[in-house]
C-alpha positions as CSV (number, residue, x, y, z in Angstrom):
1,M,0.1,0.1,-0.1
2,S,1.4,3.3,-0.9
3,L,1.2,6.9,1.2
4,R,-0.9,7.2,-1.7
5,N,-3.9,5.0,-0.4
6,C,-3.7,6.7,3.4
7,R,-5.6,9.9,3.4
8,N,-8.5,11.9,5.2
9,V,-11.9,12.2,3.2
10,K,-15.0,13.9,4.8
11,V,-17.9,12.0,6.0
12,L,-20.9,12.9,3.7
13,D,-23.3,11.0,5.8
14,V,-24.3,8.7,8.6
15,V,-27.9,6.6,8.1
16,P,-29.7,3.9,10.4
17,V,-31.0,1.1,8.9
18,G,-33.6,-0.9,10.4
19,Q,-35.3,-1.1,13.8
20,S,-33.4,-3.7,15.9
21,K,-33.9,-4.4,19.7
22,R,-30.6,-1.4,20.3
23,P,-31.8,1.6,18.8
24,G,-28.8,2.3,16.0
25,E,-27.7,-0.7,15.9
26,F,-27.1,-0.6,12.1
27,F,-25.5,2.3,9.8
28,E,-23.9,3.3,7.0
29,I,-21.2,5.6,6.7
30,K,-21.0,7.3,3.3
31,L,-17.2,8.8,3.0
32,E,-16.3,10.7,0.1
33,Y,-14.3,8.6,-2.3
34,P,-10.8,8.0,-1.5
35,D,-9.7,8.9,-5.4
36,W,-8.3,4.9,-5.1
37,D,-7.0,3.6,-8.6
38,G,-9.2,0.7,-8.3
39,W,-10.4,-1.7,-5.3
40,K,-11.9,-5.2,-5.6
41,P,-15.0,-6.5,-4.0
42,G,-14.0,-8.5,-0.6
43,Q,-11.4,-5.9,0.3
44,F,-11.8,-3.8,3.2
45,V,-10.1,-0.6,4.6
46,M,-9.1,0.9,8.0
47,I,-10.7,3.9,9.4
48,R,-9.9,6.2,12.2
49,P,-11.6,9.3,12.6
50,V,-9.3,11.6,13.6
51,S,-11.3,13.7,17.0
52,W,-10.5,10.2,18.5
53,D,-7.7,11.1,21.5
54,L,-5.5,8.4,22.6
55,E,-8.6,6.8,24.3
56,I,-8.9,4.8,20.8
57,V,-5.9,4.3,19.3
58,W,-6.2,1.7,17.2
59,G,-8.8,2.2,13.4
60,R,-11.2,-0.1,13.0
61,P,-11.3,-2.6,9.6
62,F,-14.2,-2.5,7.4
63,S,-14.8,-4.4,4.5
64,I,-16.0,-1.8,1.5
65,S,-19.6,-2.3,1.0
66,S,-20.1,-0.1,-2.0
67,V,-18.3,2.4,-4.1
68,G,-20.2,5.1,-6.6
69,D,-21.2,8.3,-7.5
70,G,-17.6,10.0,-5.8
71,S,-18.6,8.4,-1.9
72,L,-17.5,5.1,-0.4
73,T,-20.4,3.4,1.6
74,L,-19.4,1.5,5.0
75,F,-22.0,-1.2,6.4
76,I,-21.5,-1.3,9.6
77,Q,-23.0,-3.1,13.2
78,K,-22.5,-1.4,17.0
79,V,-20.7,-4.3,18.9
80,G,-18.0,-2.1,21.0
81,R,-16.9,1.7,22.2
82,G,-15.2,2.0,18.4
83,T,-18.8,1.3,16.5
84,S,-20.4,3.1,19.1
85,R,-18.4,6.2,18.4
86,L,-18.2,6.1,14.6
87,A,-22.0,6.2,14.7
88,Q,-22.1,9.5,16.3
89,L,-19.9,10.7,13.4
90,K,-21.9,14.0,11.6
91,P,-21.0,14.9,8.2
92,G,-18.3,17.2,7.3
93,D,-16.0,15.3,10.4
94,E,-13.1,14.0,8.9
95,V,-11.7,10.4,8.9
96,A,-8.3,9.1,7.8
97,I,-8.6,6.1,5.6
98,W,-6.3,3.8,4.8
99,G,-6.9,0.8,1.7
100,P,-8.4,-0.4,-0.6
101,L,-6.5,-3.6,2.0
102,G,-6.1,-7.3,1.4
103,N,-7.6,-9.2,-1.6
104,G,-11.0,-9.9,-3.2
105,F,-13.1,-12.3,-3.6
106,A,-12.9,-14.4,-7.0
107,V,-15.0,-13.0,-10.0
108,E,-16.0,-15.7,-12.6
109,P,-18.7,-14.2,-14.1
110,E,-19.7,-17.2,-16.4
111,R,-19.9,-19.7,-13.3
112,P,-23.1,-19.9,-10.9
113,T,-21.9,-18.4,-7.7
114,L,-23.6,-18.9,-4.2
115,L,-23.1,-16.0,-2.0
116,L,-23.5,-17.2,2.1
117,A,-24.0,-14.5,4.2
118,G,-24.1,-14.7,8.3
119,G,-25.4,-11.4,9.2
120,I,-22.9,-8.6,8.6
121,G,-21.0,-10.6,6.8
122,I,-23.3,-9.5,4.0
123,A,-21.6,-5.8,3.7
124,P,-19.3,-7.1,1.0
125,F,-21.9,-9.0,-1.1
126,R,-23.3,-5.6,-1.8
127,G,-20.5,-4.1,-3.7
128,Y,-19.5,-7.9,-5.1
129,V,-23.0,-7.7,-7.0
130,E,-22.6,-4.2,-8.2
131,N,-19.7,-5.1,-9.7
132,H,-20.9,-8.2,-11.2
133,A,-21.0,-8.8,-14.8
134,G,-23.6,-11.5,-15.0
135,P,-25.8,-10.6,-12.2
136,E,-28.1,-13.3,-13.2
137,N,-25.8,-16.2,-12.4
138,L,-25.8,-15.0,-8.3
139,K,-27.7,-16.0,-5.8
140,L,-27.7,-14.9,-2.4
141,F,-28.5,-16.8,0.9
142,L,-28.4,-14.5,4.3
143,A,-28.7,-16.0,7.7
144,H,-29.3,-13.4,10.5
145,R,-30.5,-13.2,14.4
146,V,-31.9,-9.7,13.9
147,P,-35.0,-8.0,11.5
148,L,-34.2,-8.8,7.7
149,E,-35.0,-4.3,7.5
150,C,-31.3,-3.9,9.3
151,Y,-29.4,-5.4,6.3
152,P,-29.2,-4.2,2.4
153,Y,-31.0,-7.5,1.3
154,D,-33.7,-5.6,-0.4
155,S,-31.9,-3.8,-2.5
156,L,-30.0,-7.1,-3.3
157,S,-33.2,-8.9,-4.2
158,R,-33.9,-6.2,-6.7
159,T,-30.9,-7.8,-8.9
160,V,-29.9,-11.2,-7.7
161,E,-31.9,-14.1,-6.4
162,C,-31.8,-14.1,-3.5
163,E,-33.2,-16.2,0.0
164,S,-33.1,-15.5,3.6
165,M,-33.8,-17.7,7.0
166,M,-33.9,-16.3,10.4
167,E,-32.4,-17.8,13.5
168,R,-34.5,-17.2,16.6
169,T,-34.2,-20.9,18.2
170,P,-31.9,-23.9,18.5
171,E,-34.2,-25.8,15.4
172,D,-33.8,-22.4,13.2
173,L,-30.1,-22.9,13.5
174,Q,-30.3,-27.0,13.1
175,R,-32.5,-26.0,10.1
176,I,-29.8,-23.0,8.5
177,I,-27.1,-25.4,8.6
178,A,-29.2,-28.3,6.8
179,R,-30.2,-25.5,4.0
180,L,-26.4,-24.4,4.1
181,H,-25.3,-28.4,2.9
182,E,-28.5,-28.5,0.3
183,L,-26.6,-25.2,-1.3
184,V,-23.2,-25.5,-1.1
185,A,-24.2,-29.8,-2.8
186,E,-26.1,-28.1,-5.2
187,Y,-23.8,-25.6,-6.3
188,A,-21.2,-28.2,-6.2
189,E,-23.2,-30.0,-8.9
190,R,-23.3,-27.2,-10.8
191,D,-19.3,-26.6,-10.7
192,G,-20.5,-23.2,-9.0
193,L,-17.9,-20.7,-6.7
194,I,-19.3,-20.4,-3.2
195,L,-18.3,-17.5,-1.1
196,C,-18.6,-16.8,2.1
197,C,-18.4,-14.3,5.0
198,G,-19.6,-14.4,8.3
199,P,-19.4,-15.5,12.0
200,T,-16.4,-18.0,12.5
201,P,-19.3,-20.9,13.5
202,F,-21.4,-20.0,10.1
203,M,-17.7,-20.3,7.9
204,R,-16.6,-23.5,10.0
205,T,-20.0,-24.9,8.4
206,V,-19.7,-23.9,4.8
207,Q,-15.8,-24.8,5.2
208,S,-17.2,-28.3,6.6
209,A,-19.9,-28.7,3.5
210,A,-17.5,-27.8,1.2
211,A,-14.7,-30.4,1.9
212,E,-18.1,-33.0,1.8
213,A,-18.7,-31.8,-1.8
214,G,-15.5,-31.5,-2.5
215,T,-16.0,-28.3,-4.2
216,R,-14.4,-24.8,-4.0
217,A,-15.3,-22.2,-1.8
218,Q,-13.5,-18.8,-0.4
219,L,-14.3,-17.7,3.3
220,S,-13.8,-13.7,4.3
221,L,-12.0,-13.9,7.7
222,E,-13.2,-11.0,10.1
223,N,-10.2,-11.5,12.8
224,R,-9.8,-8.6,14.9
225,M,-6.7,-5.8,13.3
226,G,-5.1,-3.3,14.2
227,C,-2.9,-1.9,11.7
228,G,-3.9,-3.5,8.8
229,V,-0.9,-3.7,6.8
230,G,0.5,-7.0,9.0
231,A,2.5,-4.7,11.4
232,C,1.2,-5.4,14.8
233,L,0.8,-9.3,14.2
234,G,-3.1,-9.1,15.9
235,C,-5.0,-10.8,13.2
236,V,-3.1,-13.8,12.9
237,T,-4.6,-17.3,12.2
238,K,-3.1,-20.5,10.3
239,D,-3.2,-21.4,6.9
240,G,-3.9,-24.9,5.6
241,S,0.1,-26.3,6.3
242,G,-0.7,-24.6,10.0
243,H,1.7,-21.7,9.5
244,N,0.9,-18.9,10.4
245,V,0.0,-15.8,8.8
246,Q,-1.3,-12.2,9.0
247,V,-5.4,-12.1,7.8
248,C,-5.0,-8.2,7.0
249,T,-2.4,-9.4,4.1
250,R,-2.6,-12.5,3.4
251,G,-6.5,-12.2,3.6
252,P,-9.1,-11.6,4.7
253,V,-10.6,-13.9,2.0
254,F,-8.6,-17.4,1.7
255,W,-9.5,-20.7,0.0
256,S,-11.4,-22.7,2.2
257,D,-8.9,-25.8,2.4
258,N,-6.6,-23.1,2.8
259,V,-7.1,-21.9,5.9
260,E,-8.0,-23.1,10.0
261,L,-11.1,-22.1,11.7
């Protein structure tokens, strides 16, 4: 990453998305486009408002959700102190952003492609759908615990085939796991491509299903990151050979048979 890709941009808008039991839990931040030469769906950025003092030292990593009309959009779930402070940003506030970081998802426009999202893991698939040359070959499956309106699901369903399942009970979870296995097996028979982003247990299920079906799948890891450039070693995981690798520089997208979860 060059210094050109680390700069300050202004917040254009902060927009709440849906209503969960926790007010303002989901929101989008629209930023000035950082004038990058390009980016790939599945890549991420680190952001840190310039107003943060030393109380919060590190930036926060987020998947790039969408880029267009001179803006970059991040879809965020409020889960801690950093994301709570981000939700309080106002238009005109300044944010340091560095990216685009890591690698992106494979894109094979002519191949049937299954997008598997667990909750906030839907974030990178918005940009994937918007930039795909063959959206008729895409299908999105979303497993979620909060109301569907809290995710950018409706906008995606206008472009690609979508399916969702809500987890309210342990029985729901078993139905979701069974459905994931069904979908992975179906796309394996069609020589399809499977892409996944979500909580680790969700991705373990997809990784197991892909191995059983003998098909290709990519997983986007959401490990904690401090720097985003491979220096702090806060995001280290093991690859398929048992070697330690930095998720921020070697991922966040890995082939499912080349990473340990």
